[in-house]
VOTORRO-309855 format. One record per residue: residue in one letter; x, y, z of N, C-alpha, C, O, CB in turn. Coordinates in steps of 0.02 Angstrom, whole numbers, plus 50000, padded with zeros to 5 digits. Each point is the difference from the previous one (the first is absolute). Glycine has a CB too. Example, Ala and Ser with C-alpha at 12.3 -4.5 7.8 and 13.67 -1.06 7.14 Angstrom:
<sites>
A506604971650390499555005950000500455006050000500524999950033498534994250029
S500775011249902500425005950003499615005550037500255005550008500344991349884
</sites>
This chain:
<sites>
M487374724255529500385002249941500604995449989500374998550047499265013549972
Q500464985849919500544995449985500695003450002500065006049989499144987449940
K501305002550085500695002549995500205000349926499704996849957500594998350156
L500225009149874500245000849932500624995849987500444999450043499095012149956
A500494985649942500614997049973500215004249940499635000449951500064987750089
I500885015049964500245004649948500544996549959500494997550028499245012750044
V500184989749863500494996749956500175004749943499575001749959499974986850071
S501085013549966500225004149943500164995449942500274994550009500195014550068
G499394993349862500114995849942499614993650004500274994549991500865010449997
G498214995750024499614994250018499524997349948499544996250018500555008050093
T500004997549826499524997749950500234993849961499604997149963500035014650027
R500994986450018500264994249962500464995950044500255002350051499665004249841
G500214987350086500514995850029499964999250075499464998750028501245004949880
I499874997150125500044999150073499535004850036499664998050047501534998149941
G498805010149990499585005050033499264998150000499665000550051501165008249916
K498934989149976499304998049995499854994050045499474999850032500505004649850
A500484990850120499914994250043499965002050073499624997150039500984995849877
I499815012050104499985002450069499345003650014499704998950053501565002349946
V498525003049955499355003350007499454994850011499595000750044500815008949882
E499614985250033499484994950004499994996450067499474998850029500624999849849
I500504999650148500004996050062499775004150060499694997350046501244995949907
F499205013350046499755004250055499265001449992499635000150049501505005149962
A498644995849928499285000849988499624993850020499465000450030500785007549876
Q500034986450077499704993650018499924999250075499554996650024500954998549872
N499955008050141499994999650073499685006050034500105001250059500924991949933
G498585010649969499575005150029500285007050006499705004250033499834986650026
F501045010649910500295006750002499725004149942499944997549944501114998150112
D498805010749957499935004849945500705001249972500495000250037498475005350015
V501094995249882500655000749969500085006849967499515002849973500534984850009
V500565015050019500165006349967500584998649953500524997450020499095009750079
V500304994649838500484997949949500205006049956499585004049980499934984450021
S501135012049985500255004949951500294996249941500224994350006500025014250085
A499754994949852500334997549939500065005849952499685005250010499874983050006
R500855010949932500095005449951499405000649953499845005549978501394992750028
K498434996249979499475000049949499304999950032499824995450036500974998649887
E498845011250063499325000850027499554994149979499614997650040500535014949958
A499924985449939499564994649976500114993550039499534996550016500495008849870
D500614993250130500154994050039499705000550070499754995050026501305003449908
L498975007550095499725001050066499244999150000499724997050045501225010849981
L498744994949923499274999449996499804992749991499514997850030500425013749920
D500444984850010499864992949991500084996350066499604995750018500785005049863
L500155000950156500134996750064499445001550049499774995550035501465005249945
K498555005650023499475001950047499364996049987499704997450047500795014149960
V499324987949930499404996249983500094992750020499554997050029500215010849875
F500824989350082500144993050015499984998750075499674995350022501035004049875
I499655004850142500044998850073499335001050033499804995950041501395007849957
E498465001649985499375001550035499454995149980499534998950038500805013149967
K499724985249935499514995049979500134993350034499534996550019500355009349871
K500764992450118500184993450026500014999850076499864994750029500815003549869
Y499505007450134500075000150073499565005550029499885005049967501314990550024
A498585003650068499565004950032500415005450036499935001050060499184990149955
V501325012349947500425005350026500015005849951499764999549944500954992050119
K499585014049959500095005749956500714999949971500484998050033498685008750035
C500884995549870500655000649966500085007349980499685002449953500304985650005
F500455015650079500135007049986500605000449952500504996650011499045007050102
I500415000449836500535000349950500245007249990499635004850008499884985249935
K501135010650039500305006549988500544999349946500504996650010499275007250109
Q500124999549825500505000049947500605004250023499925005750020499194992849890
A501494998650087500595003750022500624996649973500054993949998499365009950106
D501075000349875500674997649984500435001550061500195005750012499674996349861
L500284992950167500335001050064500745001449995500345000950051498814991849997
S501125007649890500685002449993500035007650004500545003050003499724987049926
I499155013250071499945007350004499775001950070499454998150021500295002849855
K500675002750161499875001450071499315003150012499654998150046501575003349969
T498595003549944499365003350011499414995249992499495000950032501025009749927
Q499574984349998499474995149992499984995150058499474997450017500635003749859
V500474997650155500014996050062499625003950054499604997150037501514997549932
F499025011850036499665004150050499245000049989499624999650047501415007649963
A498774993149926499285000049984499694993350020499444999850025500775008349881
F500154986450082499754993450019499944999550076499514997350026501004997749871
T499995007650138499995000050073499405003850027499644997650044501615001649957
D498645006749972499425004150022499344996449987499545000350041501125010149936
F499304986249966499404996149983499884994550052499434999150023500765003349854
I500334994050141499934994750051499775002850066499534997550031501374996049912
L499425011850080499835002950065499305002950001499675000150052501535002449965
S498564999849924499335002949997499454994750011499435001750015501015007049907
L499744985050070499514994550010499854999150074499484997250018500944997249879
N500035007950146499904999950073499834993050026499554999250040500075012749953
Q500764983249983499934993150024500664997650027500545002349980498554995549936
E500884997450130500614997350029500424996549946499734996449959499685002250152
I501245002549891500454996849953500234993450029500344999850051500055011449904
G499414983450012500214993450023500674998049972500434997350035498394999649975
V501275004549925500624997949967500165004749942499565002449965500224985650067
L500865013349959500265003849943500504995549964500484997750030499355013550029
V500054987649877500464996149960500315004549947499665002149953499674987250067
N501315012149988500365004049951500244995449944500534997050003499845011450086
N499214991249859500114995349946500185003449934500284996849956498934995650100
A500645014049937500145003549937500754999549983500425001150043498625006849978
G501104990449917500704999449981500084999249925499524999149963500724995950148
A500385005249868500164999149929500664996249994500425000250045498975010549924
F500694985849975500614996249986500265002049932499654999349949499974991150124
I500995011949925500345001349937500684996550003500425002050040498995009349943
P500704983549976500644996450002500565004249972499895004749962499504984550027
G501215009250032500585003549973500594999650048499934998050058499315009749880
N501344994250037500605000450041500175007250015499895004449958500544984949991
V499835012050110500145006850021500425003849949499875005849987500074990450131
H500565000549853500465003549955499725000949930500315003349958500634992050108
E498475001849921499715000449933499315003249998499805002549947500854987550026
E498985010050082499315002349997499965007549986500465003850013499224987150068
A499755011149892499905007049979500015004750060499824998150055499524997949847
D500865010150085499985005150052499285001050023499545000449960501485005349990
G498894994750116499345001250028499654993750025499495000550034500435009149890
I500344984550059499684993850022500034999450076499504998050031500814996549860
L500255007150139500054999550073499485004550033499644997950046501584999549945
E498745008849986499515004650029499284997449992499615000250047501175009449929
Q499074987849965499324997549987499824994250047499454999850027500685003749853
L500344991950129499864994250041500015001650075499614997150038500884995849873
I499935011750110499995002150070499345003650015499704998850053501565002349948
E498525003149954499375003650011499414995250004499555000950041500935009049899
T499524985050017499444995449998500034994850055499504998750033500455003049845
N500634995350132500064994350045500155001950073499844996150045500554997449858
L499905012350108500175002150069499605005950023499664999750052501484996149928
Y498895009849982499675006050025499254999250006499695003050044501215003649904
S498794989550008499274998950005499834997050069499545002350033500384996049842
A500464996750145499894996950066500185004750057499645000350050500584988549899
Y500325014850043500235004650052499475005450015499825001050058501374996949906
Y498585005449984499535005650012499304997650019499675003250041500995003549878
L499124987750053499344997550019500014997750073499535001350037500254995249844
T500755000150139500064997750069500045005950048499675000050052500904989649907
R499835015350024500065006050042499315003450010499855002650054501334999049906
G498424998349987499355003250005499504996250042499545003150028500685001649862
L499864988750116499514995950034500214997750070499574998350041500064998149848
T501025003650125500214997550066499745004250059499874997250052501144998449892
P498905011150050499715003550058499324997250021499874999550060500745010749902
K498974988049990499354997050018500094993150030499654998350048499805008249860
M501014989650066500124993350028500305000450070499834995950043500334999849841
I500275009150127500285001150067499445002050048499984997650057501145005849894
E498445000950027499435002150041499554994050017499754999450056500295012049891
Q499864984250004499604994050010500354995050047499674995950033499835005849853
K501184998650115500414994950033499914993149968500014994950034499925011750073
S499974993549827499914993749964500125001149926500075005749977499104990350109
G500854998549877500115000349929500604995849980500434998450041499055013049955
H500554986949940500544995849975500215002649932499595000849955499994989050109
I501065011549929500285002549937500414994549967500464997250031499575014650014
F499804986549893500394995349961500345003749943499675003649962499534986950067
N501455008749966500385002949945500204994449953500374995450019500055014250054
I499354990849864500154994849951500685001349970500085003949953498704994550022
C501714998350053500695000749977500114994749946499594999349955500815005250158
S500154991949890500164995149948500614996050023500375002350043499155005249865
V500584986650062500644996650013500575004349974500584999050020498854989849972
A500415015949963500525004749976500195004950054500495003749992499064995249893
S500085001350171500195004050059500564996650039500325003250042498525001449964
L501274989049980500464996050040500644998349963500534999450030498504996050029
K500915003849875500574997749961500015003449932499524999649962500464989450098
A500565014349925500075003149934500104994649947500274994750014500235015750038
Y499264991049888500064995249946500105003849935499815005849995499474985850066
P501015005149887500125003449936499355002549970499494996650003501514996249978
N499025013249991499435003249968499485002550050499445001749982500754990949920
G500005007650162499565002650052500045007650005499505003450010500624985950052
G500485013349930500115007249997499645004150053500014998450059500145000049823
S499535006950095499675004750046499394997050034499815002350054500615006949875
Y499284985850039499444996650033500224997050066499685000950052499804996749836
S501074998850110500254996950061500215005350051499894999150060500494991149873
I499925015250045500185005450045499385002650036500015001050061500965002249864
S498494997950037499395002750030499694995150049499705002050051500105004649845
K500264986950090499704995050045500434999050063499734998650053499764995749847
F501185006350093500425000150060499795005950044499954999250061501014995449876
A498925011150033499815006050038499324999150033499915002150057500755004949864
L498874989850044499344998950030500054995450061499665001150050499815000449837
L500954993450109500094995650058500315003850058499814999050057500314991149866
G500365014350062500295004150053499485004550033499995000650061501094999149877
F498505003450021499455004150026499564995950045499815002250055500225004949842
S499804986950081499554995750038500294998150068499654999950050499914995749842
K501105003050110500324998250062500035005950049499904999250060500784992349878
V499445014450036499995006050042499315001150028499925001550059501015003649873
L498564994350026499325001050021499794995050054499655001850047500095002749839
R500484989350107499854994950050500245002350069499644999450049500444991649864
E500535011650090500275002250064499605005950028499895000450061501254995749904
E498665008449992499645006050022499294998450025499765003250046500915003549873
M499014988350050499304998750015499884995150058499444999350022500355003049859
K500744994550142499934995050053499615002650060499544996750025501544998449939
A499095010850058499725002750062499275002049993499675001350050501465002549980
F498624996649909499325002649988499494994649983499435001549984501105009149978
G499684983150040499534994649984499874999149926499534996549981499965005650128
V500925001149849499934999549928500524995049973500605000950012498955011249980
K500224982949973500454994849974500285002049931499675003549962499684987850102
V501245006449921500325001149935500314993549976500384996850037499845015449991
T499614985949912500264993849970500295001449931499685003249959499494990050106
S501435004449924500315000349933499894993349967500144994850029500735013750008
I498874991549902499904993749964500425000149936499965004749960498874994150088
M501574996049943500474999549945499814994149955500264994550010500655010750060
P498654995849881499824994549956500524999249944500295004849976498504997250049
G501304991749955500364998649939499525000349942499535003950001501304988950060
A499285003149888499605000449939499284997850010499864994450022501185003549913
V498505006650051499284998850005499715000749930500165004749964499794999650156
Y499624991049861499735000249932499495005649993499474999950032500724987749957
T499975017349970499555005549983500055001149924500364996549965499785009050150
D499484999449861500005001449928500705001349972500144998449942498715006350071
S501584998350027500675001849976500424993849983500495000549963499445009950106
W499904983849959500364993949986499674995849945500284994949979500125005250139
A499025002149859499594995749956500364997949936499904994449976499115011450070
G501404998649927500334998349937500724997750007500384999949951498895008349997
A500924989950112500704998450014500204992949978500594998349998499365009650096
G499554987949891500144993249979500204995450056500274994649988500085010149906
I499514997350168500154995950059499344996850024499505003650005501505003850029
P498994986249981499374996850022499695003550060500355001950047500084987349909
K498925011750042499645003550053500114996650068500025003350052499135000349865
E500934989850081500084996150061500665001550036500094998150058499204993049891
R501155012250016500665001750030499965005950048500465001250038500084994549858
F498905007950102499925006250038499564999050062499624995150005500525011349889
M499924998250153499495000850052499405003449970500045002849945500844997950147
T498564999249943499405003449977499895006350041500265000750055499244988449908
V500115015550010499825006050037499614998250063500055003450051499935003249842
T499634988050104499634997850059500464997650055499855000950059499214995949866
D501515000150056500494998050050500225006150042500044999650061500364991149863
V499745014850042500235006050035499445002950042500125001950058500705000449850
A498584998250065499445002850037499844995950062499885002850053499665001849840
Q500464988950101499854995750057500545000550054499864999750059499534992549865
T501235008750054500555000850048499915006550039500105000150061500674993449864
I499055011850041499885006450034499414999450048500045002450057500405003849843
W499034990550079499424999250045500204995950062499785001650055499444999049846
S501184994250090500214995950057500425004250049499914999550060500084990349866
A500465014250047500415004350044499575005250036500125001550058500864996749866
F498535004450041499555005050029499584997050056499825003550047500155002449843
S499884987750105499524996750045500284997950067499644997450042499804998749857
L501205005150113500304998350065499715004350056499695005249987501364991349954
S499055001450120499775004050057500395006650002500515000849967499204988750098
K500035015249975500335006650004500694999550033500385004849997498495000550010
N501284989050023500644999250035500564997549954500574999450022498794998450082
A500485000749833500504997149955500005003649933499495002349976500374986650081
V500745011549914500075002849933500534996049962500524998350028499135013350013
I500224987049897500524997249956500345005949967499695003749961499674985350019
E501275012050034500365005949975500194999349926499935004849962500504997150153
D499804992349865500254999049932499744993449972500034994950034501015011849993
I498724993449912499764994049967500364999549932499955004549959498924996150100
V501474993949930500324998649936499634994249967499914994750029501225009450013
M498644997049896499634994949963500364998649934500205004649964498714998950089
R501164990249931500304998149937499624994249969499684996150036501455007850004
P498894995449894499724993949969500344993950030500595000250019499165006149874
Q499884988250111500264993950030500674997949970500444997650036498394998949988
E501255004349910500614997949967500545005550000500534999249969498784993249960
G500565013150105500505005350006499865005849954499525000049962501304991450069
D499625013649972499905006149960500034998749926500324995349976500195011250117
I499154997749871500004999749926500465005549973500075000749940498754994550058
</sites>
């Protein structure tokens, strides 16, 4: 029975690239996203291209009960968890003193609580296995505040803090934890920005970096990964 690679928010961009690289390397994949149609398209694509299973679950992970439902779905598969990638997230630009009421709550629920509750639901199985690797997709905004970052940056600082705490807790159980802080990666959200595509990292850059970190021996873990475009932040 194949190990599972679990990717939240895995139908587009960085998430999809991560799903692909683990499927390519023989993992069955489990993917959540908000849109059922996107998940169905991904399932057909992955299972046709790779000799693995693609399990899908429609869920808005900013809603705690839907995180719990996704967790139960994963555990019901009764397969070893190889990797969990907490990738689900949202970006809303703005300044703290100007952004609309409720933006902080929305971004904390999406960018932090989704990872917190999904991880809490799956770590007991990983501890029992004495194996597994958790990747939390943070951001360079987790490291340095910038204008118009607002609540997004606050949520990403919090996610990095969560990741560091989790790393300390999981050491004794053989479960690895890695925080990854990418800078600007070319996705659909940048398509109309008028910035040359060559100025960005690619989603494949991030996926390959995660696979490389995952591929180390059980005696080594990369705790923090910072990635930036060669010419610097955008």
